C-alpha positions, 0 to 999 in steps of 0.5 A: 778041159783041162790041156797038159803037157806031161813031158816035165813030170812022172804022174799027176792026181786030179781031185774034187771037193765033195761034201769037205772031203775030195773024190779022185775024178783022173789018175794019169798012169801013162807016158805014150803021149807028151800031151793030155786032155781031159775034160771036165764036166760043168753045167752052167753057173757050176762051181767046183773045186779042183786039186791037182797032185803032180809029181815033179821029176825033172823042173816044176813045168807045169804047163794047164791051160782050161779050155771050152769043149769049142776052143778045144775042138777048133784048135784040135782042126787049125793043129789038123790043117796046119800039118795037112798043110806042111805035108801038101807043101814037102809032098811036092814035086 
């Protein structure tokens, strides 16, 4: 899974190499969420070449993480736990 912060760019396309050709598999369209998660489907032992085309508007800043589905799920649960604890802390009288 790709985890990308979209603050510094306008457009993003992801391509996968297939039979000496590039096939577009993802196009960033909306700016509603600054953090996006893009699933990558790979079987055990499988390898693919991905190419990213990015249109930078503000700066050349491209925080990209590649994580497994399990790591992503743990990170999201941890973030929700932190937000819940902050909510409880700030709503106590």
